[in-house]
PyMOL Python script that loads the backbone (N, CA, C, O; Angstrom):
from pymol import cmd

cmd.read_pdbstr("""\
ATOM      1  N   MET A   1      14.596 -14.191 -15.299  1.00  0.00           N
ATOM      2  CA  MET A   1      15.656 -15.166 -15.614  1.00  0.00           C
ATOM      3  C   MET A   1      15.877 -16.766 -15.372  1.00  0.00           C
ATOM      4  O   MET A   1      16.377 -16.971 -14.266  1.00  0.00           O
ATOM      5  N   SER A   2      15.689 -17.670 -15.949  1.00  0.00           N
ATOM      6  CA  SER A   2      15.238 -19.039 -15.816  1.00  0.00           C
ATOM      7  C   SER A   2      16.492 -19.334 -14.692  1.00  0.00           C
ATOM      8  O   SER A   2      17.554 -18.759 -14.450  1.00  0.00           O
ATOM      9  N   ARG A   3      15.743 -20.641 -14.087  1.00  0.00           N
ATOM     10  CA  ARG A   3      16.252 -20.994 -12.687  1.00  0.00           C
ATOM     11  C   ARG A   3      17.285 -21.868 -12.977  1.00  0.00           C
ATOM     12  O   ARG A   3      17.061 -23.023 -12.616  1.00  0.00           O
ATOM     13  N   THR A   4      18.567 -21.629 -13.633  1.00  0.00           N
ATOM     14  CA  THR A   4      19.419 -22.648 -14.098  1.00  0.00           C
ATOM     15  C   THR A   4      21.200 -21.627 -13.265  1.00  0.00           C
ATOM     16  O   THR A   4      21.557 -20.481 -12.992  1.00  0.00           O
ATOM     17  N   CYS A   5      21.814 -23.258 -13.200  1.00  0.00           N
ATOM     18  CA  CYS A   5      23.429 -22.596 -12.826  1.00  0.00           C
ATOM     19  C   CYS A   5      24.138 -22.478 -13.756  1.00  0.00           C
ATOM     20  O   CYS A   5      24.505 -23.356 -14.537  1.00  0.00           O
ATOM     21  N   GLU A   6      24.486 -20.947 -13.743  1.00  0.00           N
ATOM     22  CA  GLU A   6      25.678 -20.680 -14.293  1.00  0.00           C
ATOM     23  C   GLU A   6      26.772 -21.287 -15.357  1.00  0.00           C
ATOM     24  O   GLU A   6      27.076 -21.281 -16.550  1.00  0.00           O
ATOM     25  N   LEU A   7      27.150 -21.817 -14.070  1.00  0.00           N
ATOM     26  CA  LEU A   7      28.186 -22.694 -14.555  1.00  0.00           C
ATOM     27  C   LEU A   7      28.156 -24.147 -15.276  1.00  0.00           C
ATOM     28  O   LEU A   7      28.675 -24.481 -16.340  1.00  0.00           O
ATOM     29  N   THR A   8      27.497 -24.792 -14.493  1.00  0.00           N
ATOM     30  CA  THR A   8      27.147 -26.463 -14.667  1.00  0.00           C
ATOM     31  C   THR A   8      25.631 -26.601 -15.621  1.00  0.00           C
ATOM     32  O   THR A   8      25.178 -27.573 -16.225  1.00  0.00           O
ATOM     33  N   GLY A   9      25.226 -25.543 -15.500  1.00  0.00           N
ATOM     34  CA  GLY A   9      23.941 -25.694 -16.960  1.00  0.00           C
ATOM     35  C   GLY A   9      22.945 -26.649 -15.938  1.00  0.00           C
ATOM     36  O   GLY A   9      22.093 -27.354 -16.479  1.00  0.00           O
ATOM     37  N   LYS A  10      23.070 -26.649 -14.534  1.00  0.00           N
ATOM     38  CA  LYS A  10      21.963 -27.581 -14.043  1.00  0.00           C
ATOM     39  C   LYS A  10      20.166 -26.730 -14.143  1.00  0.00           C
ATOM     40  O   LYS A  10      19.908 -25.535 -14.287  1.00  0.00           O
ATOM     41  N   LYS A  11      19.527 -27.527 -14.045  1.00  0.00           N
ATOM     42  CA  LYS A  11      18.088 -26.390 -14.242  1.00  0.00           C
ATOM     43  C   LYS A  11      17.040 -27.589 -13.707  1.00  0.00           C
ATOM     44  O   LYS A  11      17.615 -28.674 -13.627  1.00  0.00           O
ATOM     45  N   ALA A  12      15.814 -27.618 -13.377  1.00  0.00           N
ATOM     46  CA  ALA A  12      14.648 -28.192 -12.925  1.00  0.00           C
ATOM     47  C   ALA A  12      14.682 -29.182 -13.646  1.00  0.00           C
ATOM     48  O   ALA A  12      15.258 -29.318 -14.726  1.00  0.00           O
ATOM     49  N   ASN A  13      13.653 -30.387 -12.688  1.00  0.00           N
ATOM     50  CA  ASN A  13      13.900 -31.968 -12.264  1.00  0.00           C
ATOM     51  C   ASN A  13      12.592 -31.836 -12.784  1.00  0.00           C
ATOM     52  O   ASN A  13      12.154 -30.693 -12.661  1.00  0.00           O
ATOM     53  N   ASN A  14      11.626 -32.861 -13.474  1.00  0.00           N
ATOM     54  CA  ASN A  14      10.442 -33.373 -13.563  1.00  0.00           C
ATOM     55  C   ASN A  14      10.228 -34.106 -12.975  1.00  0.00           C
ATOM     56  O   ASN A  14      11.178 -34.881 -13.084  1.00  0.00           O
ATOM     57  N   GLY A  15       9.566 -34.481 -12.331  1.00  0.00           N
ATOM     58  CA  GLY A  15       8.722 -35.978 -11.185  1.00  0.00           C
ATOM     59  C   GLY A  15       7.753 -35.841 -10.375  1.00  0.00           C
ATOM     60  O   GLY A  15       7.422 -34.742  -9.928  1.00  0.00           O
ATOM     61  N   TYR A  16       7.117 -37.056 -10.054  1.00  0.00           N
ATOM     62  CA  TYR A  16       5.977 -37.054  -9.702  1.00  0.00           C
ATOM     63  C   TYR A  16       6.293 -37.450  -7.591  1.00  0.00           C
ATOM     64  O   TYR A  16       6.986 -38.109  -6.816  1.00  0.00           O
ATOM     65  N   ALA A  17       4.979 -36.278  -7.667  1.00  0.00           N
ATOM     66  CA  ALA A  17       4.952 -37.028  -5.652  1.00  0.00           C
ATOM     67  C   ALA A  17       4.308 -38.142  -5.468  1.00  0.00           C
ATOM     68  O   ALA A  17       3.977 -38.823  -6.439  1.00  0.00           O
ATOM     69  N   VAL A  18       4.199 -38.286  -4.977  1.00  0.00           N
ATOM     70  CA  VAL A  18       3.002 -40.244  -4.955  1.00  0.00           C
ATOM     71  C   VAL A  18       3.002 -39.916  -3.281  1.00  0.00           C
ATOM     72  O   VAL A  18       3.598 -39.616  -2.247  1.00  0.00           O
ATOM     73  N   SER A  19       1.982 -40.198  -3.885  1.00  0.00           N
ATOM     74  CA  SER A  19       0.922 -39.917  -2.021  1.00  0.00           C
ATOM     75  C   SER A  19       0.983 -41.258  -1.867  1.00  0.00           C
ATOM     76  O   SER A  19       1.549 -41.918  -2.738  1.00  0.00           O
ATOM     77  N   HIS A  20       0.360 -41.950  -0.632  1.00  0.00           N
ATOM     78  CA  HIS A  20       0.122 -42.801   0.147  1.00  0.00           C
ATOM     79  C   HIS A  20      -0.531 -44.207  -0.490  1.00  0.00           C
ATOM     80  O   HIS A  20      -0.266 -45.397  -0.320  1.00  0.00           O
ATOM     81  N   SER A  21      -1.538 -43.472  -1.329  1.00  0.00           N
ATOM     82  CA  SER A  21      -2.409 -44.548  -2.434  1.00  0.00           C
ATOM     83  C   SER A  21      -1.882 -44.676  -3.558  1.00  0.00           C
ATOM     84  O   SER A  21      -2.470 -45.105  -4.551  1.00  0.00           O
ATOM     85  N   HIS A  22      -0.539 -44.261  -3.503  1.00  0.00           N
ATOM     86  CA  HIS A  22       0.489 -44.465  -4.988  1.00  0.00           C
ATOM     87  C   HIS A  22      -0.560 -43.776  -5.940  1.00  0.00           C
ATOM     88  O   HIS A  22      -0.875 -44.562  -6.833  1.00  0.00           O
ATOM     89  N   ARG A  23      -1.132 -42.699  -6.029  1.00  0.00           N
ATOM     90  CA  ARG A  23      -1.682 -41.568  -6.802  1.00  0.00           C
ATOM     91  C   ARG A  23      -0.385 -40.613  -6.801  1.00  0.00           C
ATOM     92  O   ARG A  23       0.207 -40.206  -5.801  1.00  0.00           O
ATOM     93  N   ARG A  24      -0.050 -40.325  -8.270  1.00  0.00           N
ATOM     94  CA  ARG A  24       1.142 -39.361  -8.640  1.00  0.00           C
ATOM     95  C   ARG A  24       0.617 -38.170  -9.008  1.00  0.00           C
ATOM     96  O   ARG A  24      -0.220 -38.184  -9.911  1.00  0.00           O
ATOM     97  N   THR A  25       0.845 -37.403  -8.636  1.00  0.00           N
ATOM     98  CA  THR A  25       1.155 -35.814  -9.026  1.00  0.00           C
ATOM     99  C   THR A  25       1.917 -34.819  -9.408  1.00  0.00           C
ATOM    100  O   THR A  25       2.566 -34.393  -8.453  1.00  0.00           O
ATOM    101  N   LYS A  26       2.209 -34.027 -10.806  1.00  0.00           N
ATOM    102  CA  LYS A  26       3.019 -33.997 -11.262  1.00  0.00           C
ATOM    103  C   LYS A  26       4.021 -32.758 -10.452  1.00  0.00           C
ATOM    104  O   LYS A  26       3.474 -31.793  -9.918  1.00  0.00           O
ATOM    105  N   LYS A  27       5.447 -32.920 -10.443  1.00  0.00           N
ATOM    106  CA  LYS A  27       6.378 -31.978  -9.184  1.00  0.00           C
ATOM    107  C   LYS A  27       7.525 -31.205 -10.310  1.00  0.00           C
ATOM    108  O   LYS A  27       7.970 -31.538 -11.409  1.00  0.00           O
ATOM    109  N   LEU A  28       7.740 -29.956  -9.366  1.00  0.00           N
ATOM    110  CA  LEU A  28       9.072 -29.623 -10.240  1.00  0.00           C
ATOM    111  C   LEU A  28      10.079 -29.494  -9.169  1.00  0.00           C
ATOM    112  O   LEU A  28       9.958 -28.739  -8.205  1.00  0.00           O
ATOM    113  N   GLN A  29      11.240 -30.401  -9.429  1.00  0.00           N
ATOM    114  CA  GLN A  29      12.214 -30.190  -8.304  1.00  0.00           C
ATOM    115  C   GLN A  29      13.261 -29.187  -9.019  1.00  0.00           C
ATOM    116  O   GLN A  29      14.042 -29.628  -9.862  1.00  0.00           O
ATOM    117  N   GLN A  30      13.250 -27.959  -8.690  1.00  0.00           N
ATOM    118  CA  GLN A  30      14.059 -27.353  -8.742  1.00  0.00           C
ATOM    119  C   GLN A  30      15.376 -27.430  -7.939  1.00  0.00           C
ATOM    120  O   GLN A  30      15.505 -27.814  -6.777  1.00  0.00           O
ATOM    121  N   VAL A  31      16.327 -26.991  -8.786  1.00  0.00           N
ATOM    122  CA  VAL A  31      17.782 -26.478  -8.402  1.00  0.00           C
ATOM    123  C   VAL A  31      18.283 -25.725  -6.834  1.00  0.00           C
ATOM    124  O   VAL A  31      17.573 -24.784  -6.480  1.00  0.00           O
ATOM    125  N   ASN A  32      19.081 -25.983  -6.206  1.00  0.00           N
ATOM    126  CA  ASN A  32      18.709 -25.364  -4.711  1.00  0.00           C
ATOM    127  C   ASN A  32      19.913 -23.944  -5.310  1.00  0.00           C
ATOM    128  O   ASN A  32      21.056 -24.220  -4.946  1.00  0.00           O
ATOM    129  N   LEU A  33      19.863 -22.952  -5.887  1.00  0.00           N
ATOM    130  CA  LEU A  33      20.648 -21.811  -6.350  1.00  0.00           C
ATOM    131  C   LEU A  33      21.056 -21.230  -5.256  1.00  0.00           C
ATOM    132  O   LEU A  33      20.446 -21.628  -4.264  1.00  0.00           O
ATOM    133  N   GLN A  34      21.945 -20.352  -5.033  1.00  0.00           N
ATOM    134  CA  GLN A  34      22.699 -19.001  -4.387  1.00  0.00           C
ATOM    135  C   GLN A  34      23.352 -18.051  -4.885  1.00  0.00           C
ATOM    136  O   GLN A  34      24.095 -18.496  -5.760  1.00  0.00           O
ATOM    137  N   GLU A  35      23.459 -16.831  -4.749  1.00  0.00           N
ATOM    138  CA  GLU A  35      23.807 -15.996  -5.624  1.00  0.00           C
ATOM    139  C   GLU A  35      25.267 -16.118  -5.026  1.00  0.00           C
ATOM    140  O   GLU A  35      25.106 -16.582  -3.897  1.00  0.00           O
ATOM    141  N   LYS A  36      26.576 -15.925  -5.249  1.00  0.00           N
ATOM    142  CA  LYS A  36      27.594 -16.172  -4.883  1.00  0.00           C
ATOM    143  C   LYS A  36      28.507 -15.125  -5.365  1.00  0.00           C
ATOM    144  O   LYS A  36      28.835 -15.191  -6.549  1.00  0.00           O
ATOM    145  N   ARG A  37      28.946 -14.218  -4.676  1.00  0.00           N
ATOM    146  CA  ARG A  37      30.239 -13.605  -4.793  1.00  0.00           C
ATOM    147  C   ARG A  37      31.676 -13.957  -4.659  1.00  0.00           C
ATOM    148  O   ARG A  37      32.194 -13.963  -3.542  1.00  0.00           O
ATOM    149  N   VAL A  38      32.528 -14.327  -6.003  1.00  0.00           N
ATOM    150  CA  VAL A  38      33.538 -15.220  -6.237  1.00  0.00           C
ATOM    151  C   VAL A  38      34.768 -14.373  -6.651  1.00  0.00           C
ATOM    152  O   VAL A  38      34.654 -13.690  -7.669  1.00  0.00           O
ATOM    153  N   TRP A  39      36.006 -14.351  -5.916  1.00  0.00           N
ATOM    154  CA  TRP A  39      36.786 -13.441  -6.475  1.00  0.00           C
ATOM    155  C   TRP A  39      37.784 -14.468  -7.448  1.00  0.00           C
ATOM    156  O   TRP A  39      38.270 -15.568  -7.188  1.00  0.00           O
ATOM    157  N   TRP A  40      37.871 -13.559  -8.755  1.00  0.00           N
ATOM    158  CA  TRP A  40      38.154 -14.004  -9.675  1.00  0.00           C
ATOM    159  C   TRP A  40      40.163 -13.011 -10.315  1.00  0.00           C
ATOM    160  O   TRP A  40      40.434 -11.976 -10.923  1.00  0.00           O
ATOM    161  N   PRO A  41      41.110 -14.307  -9.594  1.00  0.00           N
ATOM    162  CA  PRO A  41      42.156 -13.481  -9.235  1.00  0.00           C
ATOM    163  C   PRO A  41      42.754 -12.560 -10.470  1.00  0.00           C
ATOM    164  O   PRO A  41      43.278 -11.453 -10.342  1.00  0.00           O
ATOM    165  N   GLN A  42      42.567 -13.221 -11.578  1.00  0.00           N
ATOM    166  CA  GLN A  42      43.174 -13.167 -12.551  1.00  0.00           C
ATOM    167  C   GLN A  42      42.669 -11.259 -13.243  1.00  0.00           C
ATOM    168  O   GLN A  42      43.304 -10.475 -13.948  1.00  0.00           O
ATOM    169  N   GLY A  43      41.442 -11.174 -12.672  1.00  0.00           N
ATOM    170  CA  GLY A  43      40.382 -10.173 -13.046  1.00  0.00           C
ATOM    171  C   GLY A  43      40.614  -9.158 -11.921  1.00  0.00           C
ATOM    172  O   GLY A  43      40.345  -7.956 -11.922  1.00  0.00           O
ATOM    173  N   LYS A  44      41.083  -9.787 -11.117  1.00  0.00           N
ATOM    174  CA  LYS A  44      41.871  -9.058  -9.450  1.00  0.00           C
ATOM    175  C   LYS A  44      39.786  -8.484  -9.375  1.00  0.00           C
ATOM    176  O   LYS A  44      39.383  -7.492  -9.983  1.00  0.00           O
ATOM    177  N   ARG A  45      39.139  -9.116  -8.782  1.00  0.00           N
ATOM    178  CA  ARG A  45      37.691  -8.491  -8.677  1.00  0.00           C
ATOM    179  C   ARG A  45      36.625  -9.223  -8.574  1.00  0.00           C
ATOM    180  O   ARG A  45      36.613 -10.222  -9.293  1.00  0.00           O
ATOM    181  N   PHE A  46      35.566  -9.012  -7.790  1.00  0.00           N
ATOM    182  CA  PHE A  46      34.411  -9.949  -7.173  1.00  0.00           C
ATOM    183  C   PHE A  46      33.867 -10.351  -8.791  1.00  0.00           C
ATOM    184  O   PHE A  46      33.975  -9.703  -9.832  1.00  0.00           O
ATOM    185  N   VAL A  47      33.281 -11.613  -8.543  1.00  0.00           N
ATOM    186  CA  VAL A  47      32.351 -11.537 -10.064  1.00  0.00           C
ATOM    187  C   VAL A  47      31.287 -12.310  -9.071  1.00  0.00           C
ATOM    188  O   VAL A  47      31.591 -13.029  -8.119  1.00  0.00           O
ATOM    189  N   THR A  48      30.095 -12.016  -9.486  1.00  0.00           N
ATOM    190  CA  THR A  48      28.303 -12.389  -8.608  1.00  0.00           C
ATOM    191  C   THR A  48      28.235 -13.219  -9.617  1.00  0.00           C
ATOM    192  O   THR A  48      28.580 -12.791 -10.719  1.00  0.00           O
ATOM    193  N   LEU A  49      27.825 -14.452  -9.502  1.00  0.00           N
ATOM    194  CA  LEU A  49      27.262 -15.903 -10.295  1.00  0.00           C
ATOM    195  C   LEU A  49      25.963 -16.397  -9.809  1.00  0.00           C
ATOM    196  O   LEU A  49      25.730 -15.923  -8.697  1.00  0.00           O
ATOM    197  N   ARG A  50      25.044 -17.166 -10.229  1.00  0.00           N
ATOM    198  CA  ARG A  50      24.081 -17.317  -9.360  1.00  0.00           C
ATOM    199  C   ARG A  50      24.116 -18.760 -10.108  1.00  0.00           C
ATOM    200  O   ARG A  50      23.746 -19.082 -11.237  1.00  0.00           O
ATOM    201  N   LEU A  51      24.872 -19.723  -8.738  1.00  0.00           N
ATOM    202  CA  LEU A  51      25.567 -21.183  -8.410  1.00  0.00           C
ATOM    203  C   LEU A  51      24.614 -22.103  -8.438  1.00  0.00           C
ATOM    204  O   LEU A  51      23.538 -21.732  -8.907  1.00  0.00           O
ATOM    205  N   SER A  52      24.723 -23.491  -7.971  1.00  0.00           N
ATOM    206  CA  SER A  52      24.333 -24.722  -7.285  1.00  0.00           C
ATOM    207  C   SER A  52      25.084 -25.110  -6.658  1.00  0.00           C
ATOM    208  O   SER A  52      26.263 -25.357  -6.912  1.00  0.00           O
ATOM    209  N   THR A  53      24.249 -25.273  -5.319  1.00  0.00           N
ATOM    210  CA  THR A  53      25.487 -25.790  -4.215  1.00  0.00           C
ATOM    211  C   THR A  53      26.522 -26.710  -4.503  1.00  0.00           C
ATOM    212  O   THR A  53      27.502 -26.852  -3.770  1.00  0.00           O
ATOM    213  N   LYS A  54      26.303 -27.432  -5.707  1.00  0.00           N
ATOM    214  CA  LYS A  54      26.678 -28.074  -6.392  1.00  0.00           C
ATOM    215  C   LYS A  54      28.103 -27.937  -7.302  1.00  0.00           C
ATOM    216  O   LYS A  54      29.186 -28.511  -7.407  1.00  0.00           O
ATOM    217  N   ALA A  55      27.605 -27.156  -7.702  1.00  0.00           N
ATOM    218  CA  ALA A  55      28.768 -25.872  -8.358  1.00  0.00           C
ATOM    219  C   ALA A  55      29.653 -25.363  -7.302  1.00  0.00           C
ATOM    220  O   ALA A  55      30.875 -25.408  -7.445  1.00  0.00           O
ATOM    221  N   ILE A  56      29.140 -24.917  -6.329  1.00  0.00           N
ATOM    222  CA  ILE A  56      29.791 -24.186  -5.484  1.00  0.00           C
ATOM    223  C   ILE A  56      31.117 -24.718  -4.510  1.00  0.00           C
ATOM    224  O   ILE A  56      32.018 -24.038  -4.019  1.00  0.00           O
ATOM    225  N   LYS A  57      30.842 -26.404  -4.417  1.00  0.00           N
ATOM    226  CA  LYS A  57      31.418 -27.095  -3.829  1.00  0.00           C
ATOM    227  C   LYS A  57      33.102 -27.303  -5.038  1.00  0.00           C
ATOM    228  O   LYS A  57      34.318 -27.155  -4.913  1.00  0.00           O
ATOM    229  N   THR A  58      31.954 -27.786  -6.306  1.00  0.00           N
ATOM    230  CA  THR A  58      33.560 -27.870  -7.332  1.00  0.00           C
ATOM    231  C   THR A  58      34.221 -26.422  -7.741  1.00  0.00           C
ATOM    232  O   THR A  58      35.150 -26.307  -8.541  1.00  0.00           O
ATOM    233  N   LEU A  59      33.687 -25.521  -7.167  1.00  0.00           N
ATOM    234  CA  LEU A  59      34.260 -24.196  -7.975  1.00  0.00           C
ATOM    235  C   LEU A  59      35.567 -24.659  -6.973  1.00  0.00           C
ATOM    236  O   LEU A  59      36.709 -24.830  -7.400  1.00  0.00           O
ATOM    237  N   GLU A  60      35.108 -24.841  -5.398  1.00  0.00           N
ATOM    238  CA  GLU A  60      36.268 -24.401  -4.654  1.00  0.00           C
ATOM    239  C   GLU A  60      37.375 -25.873  -5.116  1.00  0.00           C
ATOM    240  O   GLU A  60      38.181 -26.270  -4.275  1.00  0.00           O
ATOM    241  N   LYS A  61      37.304 -26.385  -6.143  1.00  0.00           N
ATOM    242  CA  LYS A  61      38.394 -27.460  -5.827  1.00  0.00           C
ATOM    243  C   LYS A  61      38.861 -27.386  -7.605  1.00  0.00           C
ATOM    244  O   LYS A  61      39.973 -27.816  -7.911  1.00  0.00           O
ATOM    245  N   LYS A  62      38.351 -27.074  -8.206  1.00  0.00           N
ATOM    246  CA  LYS A  62      38.831 -26.769  -9.262  1.00  0.00           C
ATOM    247  C   LYS A  62      39.506 -25.298  -9.795  1.00  0.00           C
ATOM    248  O   LYS A  62      40.522 -25.233 -10.486  1.00  0.00           O
ATOM    249  N   GLY A  63      38.868 -24.362  -9.410  1.00  0.00           N
ATOM    250  CA  GLY A  63      38.623 -22.822  -9.350  1.00  0.00           C
ATOM    251  C   GLY A  63      38.385 -22.779 -10.362  1.00  0.00           C
ATOM    252  O   GLY A  63      38.584 -23.636 -11.222  1.00  0.00           O
ATOM    253  N   ILE A  64      37.463 -20.824 -10.542  1.00  0.00           N
ATOM    254  CA  ILE A  64      37.141 -20.300 -11.426  1.00  0.00           C
ATOM    255  C   ILE A  64      36.852 -20.188 -12.552  1.00  0.00           C
ATOM    256  O   ILE A  64      35.752 -19.993 -13.071  1.00  0.00           O
ATOM    257  N   ASP A  65      38.644 -20.406 -13.331  1.00  0.00           N
ATOM    258  CA  ASP A  65      38.947 -19.992 -14.328  1.00  0.00           C
ATOM    259  C   ASP A  65      38.977 -20.994 -15.131  1.00  0.00           C
ATOM    260  O   ASP A  65      38.732 -20.642 -16.285  1.00  0.00           O
ATOM    261  N   ALA A  66      39.254 -22.538 -14.963  1.00  0.00           N
ATOM    262  CA  ALA A  66      38.598 -24.017 -15.524  1.00  0.00           C
ATOM    263  C   ALA A  66      37.368 -24.055 -15.722  1.00  0.00           C
ATOM    264  O   ALA A  66      37.024 -24.289 -16.880  1.00  0.00           O
ATOM    265  N   MET A  67      36.041 -23.793 -14.439  1.00  0.00           N
ATOM    266  CA  MET A  67      34.995 -24.305 -14.475  1.00  0.00           C
ATOM    267  C   MET A  67      34.358 -22.976 -15.787  1.00  0.00           C
ATOM    268  O   MET A  67      33.329 -23.093 -16.454  1.00  0.00           O
ATOM    269  N   ALA A  68      35.128 -22.059 -15.820  1.00  0.00           N
ATOM    270  CA  ALA A  68      34.305 -20.578 -16.877  1.00  0.00           C
ATOM    271  C   ALA A  68      34.694 -21.273 -18.411  1.00  0.00           C
ATOM    272  O   ALA A  68      34.041 -21.255 -19.454  1.00  0.00           O
ATOM    273  N   LYS A  69      35.749 -21.759 -18.170  1.00  0.00           N
ATOM    274  CA  LYS A  69      36.635 -21.959 -19.603  1.00  0.00           C
ATOM    275  C   LYS A  69      35.567 -23.051 -20.106  1.00  0.00           C
ATOM    276  O   LYS A  69      35.130 -22.893 -21.246  1.00  0.00           O
ATOM    277  N   ALA A  70      35.108 -24.152 -19.348  1.00  0.00           N
ATOM    278  CA  ALA A  70      34.191 -25.091 -19.398  1.00  0.00           C
ATOM    279  C   ALA A  70      33.216 -24.826 -19.932  1.00  0.00           C
ATOM    280  O   ALA A  70      32.883 -25.298 -21.019  1.00  0.00           O
ATOM    281  N   ALA A  71      32.534 -23.978 -19.239  1.00  0.00           N
ATOM    282  CA  ALA A  71      31.407 -23.659 -19.837  1.00  0.00           C
ATOM    283  C   ALA A  71      31.086 -22.799 -20.538  1.00  0.00           C
ATOM    284  O   ALA A  71      29.952 -22.395 -20.796  1.00  0.00           O
ATOM    285  N   GLY A  72      32.153 -22.426 -20.931  1.00  0.00           N
ATOM    286  CA  GLY A  72      32.031 -21.346 -22.380  1.00  0.00           C
ATOM    287  C   GLY A  72      31.427 -19.382 -21.972  1.00  0.00           C
ATOM    288  O   GLY A  72      30.632 -18.702 -22.622  1.00  0.00           O
ATOM    289  N   ILE A  73      32.140 -19.035 -20.795  1.00  0.00           N
ATOM    290  CA  ILE A  73      31.155 -17.877 -19.821  1.00  0.00           C
ATOM    291  C   ILE A  73      32.842 -17.225 -20.049  1.00  0.00           C
ATOM    292  O   ILE A  73      33.945 -17.747 -19.886  1.00  0.00           O
ATOM    293  N   ASP A  74      32.424 -15.897 -20.482  1.00  0.00           N
ATOM    294  CA  ASP A  74      33.471 -14.523 -20.652  1.00  0.00           C
ATOM    295  C   ASP A  74      33.589 -14.066 -19.314  1.00  0.00           C
ATOM    296  O   ASP A  74      32.944 -13.020 -19.242  1.00  0.00           O
ATOM    297  N   LEU A  75      34.269 -14.437 -17.863  1.00  0.00           N
ATOM    298  CA  LEU A  75      33.957 -13.469 -16.641  1.00  0.00           C
ATOM    299  C   LEU A  75      33.973 -11.922 -17.180  1.00  0.00           C
ATOM    300  O   LEU A  75      33.108 -11.170 -16.731  1.00  0.00           O
ATOM    301  N   ASN A  76      34.878 -11.443 -18.079  1.00  0.00           N
ATOM    302  CA  ASN A  76      34.973  -9.973 -18.650  1.00  0.00           C
ATOM    303  C   ASN A  76      33.865  -9.331 -18.512  1.00  0.00           C
ATOM    304  O   ASN A  76      33.981  -8.160 -18.150  1.00  0.00           O
ATOM    305  N   LYS A  77      32.234  -9.959 -18.789  1.00  0.00           N
ATOM    306  CA  LYS A  77      31.325  -9.800 -19.180  1.00  0.00           C
ATOM    307  C   LYS A  77      30.333  -9.592 -18.073  1.00  0.00           C
ATOM    308  O   LYS A  77      29.302  -8.921 -18.042  1.00  0.00           O
ATOM    309  N   MET A  78      30.906 -10.331 -17.191  1.00  0.00           N
ATOM    310  CA  MET A  78      29.974 -10.172 -15.836  1.00  0.00           C
ATOM    311  C   MET A  78      30.205  -9.369 -14.689  1.00  0.00           C
ATOM    312  O   MET A  78      29.396  -9.372 -13.760  1.00  0.00           O
TER     313      MET A  78
END
""", "prot")
cmd.dss("prot")
cmd.show_as("cartoon", "prot")
cmd.util.cbc("prot")
cmd.orient("prot")
């Protein structure tokens, strides 16, 4: 399973680690993913998702139905 957020689609970013002598080596900046159990009121059950911490904050504001619809996810299959 790839390290991507299921609702926002965030994934790793390529970057450089720059030393004091300004020598650059490639590094991968991973997403801060968390396994989160979210209550889905219309399905009357919990749904477990792999979410980035930014998506968890947005989820509290918008709600799970609006975010799942925008991401094109069917929560019945989860």
